[in-house]
C-alpha positions as CSV (number, residue, x, y, z in Angstrom):
1,X,3.6,-15.8,19.4
2,X,0.1,-14.6,18.9
3,X,-1.5,-11.2,18.4
4,X,-4.6,-9.5,17.3
5,X,-4.7,-8.3,13.9
6,X,-7.1,-6.2,11.6
7,X,-7.0,-6.1,7.9
8,X,-8.7,-3.2,6.0
9,X,-9.0,-3.1,2.3
10,X,-9.6,0.2,0.3
11,X,-10.0,1.0,-3.4
12,X,-8.3,4.6,-3.4
13,X,-9.2,5.6,-6.9
14,X,-5.7,7.0,-7.3
15,X,-3.8,7.5,-4.0
16,X,-1.1,8.9,-5.9
17,X,-3.1,11.2,-7.9
18,X,-0.8,14.0,-8.5
19,X,-1.1,13.5,-12.1
20,X,-4.9,14.5,-11.9
21,X,-4.0,18.0,-10.9
22,X,-6.4,17.8,-7.7
23,X,-4.1,18.2,-4.8
24,X,-6.8,18.6,-2.4
25,X,-8.3,15.2,-3.4
26,X,-4.8,13.6,-3.0
27,X,-4.4,15.1,0.3
28,X,-7.4,14.0,1.5
29,X,-6.8,10.5,0.2
30,X,-3.5,10.5,2.2
31,X,-5.4,11.7,5.3
32,X,-7.9,9.1,4.9
33,X,-5.1,6.4,4.3
34,X,-3.4,7.6,7.5
35,X,-6.7,7.2,9.7
36,X,-7.0,3.7,8.0
37,X,-3.6,2.6,8.8
38,X,-3.6,3.9,12.4
39,X,-6.5,1.2,12.7
40,X,-5.1,-1.5,10.8
41,X,-2.5,-4.1,11.2
42,X,-2.4,-4.7,7.6
43,X,-3.8,-2.4,4.9
44,X,-4.4,-3.6,1.3
45,X,-5.2,-0.8,-1.2
46,X,-6.0,-1.3,-4.8
47,X,-6.0,1.3,-7.9
48,X,-3.4,3.5,-6.1
49,X,-2.2,4.9,-9.4
50,X,1.5,5.1,-8.4
51,X,5.2,3.9,-9.0
52,X,7.8,2.3,-6.8
53,X,9.2,5.7,-6.2
54,X,6.1,6.5,-4.3
55,X,6.8,4.3,-1.7
56,X,9.3,6.4,0.3
57,X,6.6,9.0,0.5
58,X,4.5,6.4,2.3
59,X,7.6,5.8,4.6
60,X,7.4,9.6,5.4
61,X,3.6,10.0,5.7
62,X,2.7,6.7,7.5
63,X,6.0,5.4,9.0
64,X,4.2,3.1,11.4
65,X,3.7,0.7,8.5
66,X,6.3,-1.1,5.9
67,X,5.0,-0.7,2.6
68,X,5.0,-3.2,-0.4
69,X,3.6,-2.3,-4.0
70,X,3.2,-3.8,-7.3
71,X,2.7,-1.3,-10.0
72,X,1.6,-1.0,-13.6
73,X,4.2,0.5,-16.1
74,X,2.0,3.6,-16.3
75,X,1.4,5.2,-13.2
76,X,-1.9,6.4,-14.4
77,X,-3.4,2.8,-14.2
78,X,-3.9,0.3,-11.5
79,X,-1.5,-0.6,-8.9
80,X,-1.8,-2.2,-5.6
81,X,-0.1,-1.6,-2.1
82,X,0.1,-3.3,1.0
83,X,1.2,-1.7,4.2
84,X,1.8,-3.8,7.3
85,X,2.3,-2.4,11.0
86,X,5.9,-2.5,12.1
87,X,4.8,-3.7,15.5
88,X,3.4,-6.9,13.3
89,X,6.5,-7.4,11.2
90,X,8.8,-6.9,14.3
91,X,7.0,-10.2,15.7
92,X,6.7,-11.9,12.3
93,X,9.5,-10.6,10.1
94,X,9.0,-10.3,6.5
95,X,11.3,-12.9,4.8
96,X,10.6,-12.1,1.3
97,X,8.2,-10.5,-1.4
98,X,7.4,-11.4,-4.7
99,X,5.4,-9.0,-7.1
100,X,4.4,-10.9,-10.4
101,X,4.4,-8.7,-13.8
102,X,1.3,-6.7,-14.3
103,X,-1.1,-7.8,-17.1
104,X,-3.9,-5.8,-18.6
105,X,-6.4,-8.5,-17.4
106,X,-5.6,-8.8,-13.7
107,X,-3.1,-7.5,-11.1
108,X,-1.3,-9.9,-8.6
109,X,-1.1,-8.7,-5.0
110,X,2.6,-9.0,-3.7
111,X,3.1,-12.1,-2.0
112,X,4.5,-11.7,1.5
113,X,6.0,-14.4,3.6
114,X,6.3,-13.9,7.4
115,X,8.7,-16.2,9.6
């Protein structure tokens, strides 16, 4: 099957920034995340500053997408997130994902394989 896809990338500067104490900034970031996800088949985010435990928040906030993340041991640094529209993953199922350990010099995006 074929389909039209759009890919968007965004440096969020702390999508999960609750540790900063600026909740209005975090709410604005989530609002922007929702708007970008509404237009993108695949949304790639850098510098999300979160942890694996934040993924259920995204399922609740943006249930239209499946969310895959690779996070630093410290939620105050780095982290990447790939969100893929469920309409796309229904047609092209994700068969496996791989996240490599984070180093201080680089961060590897999750590798996502489709059928």
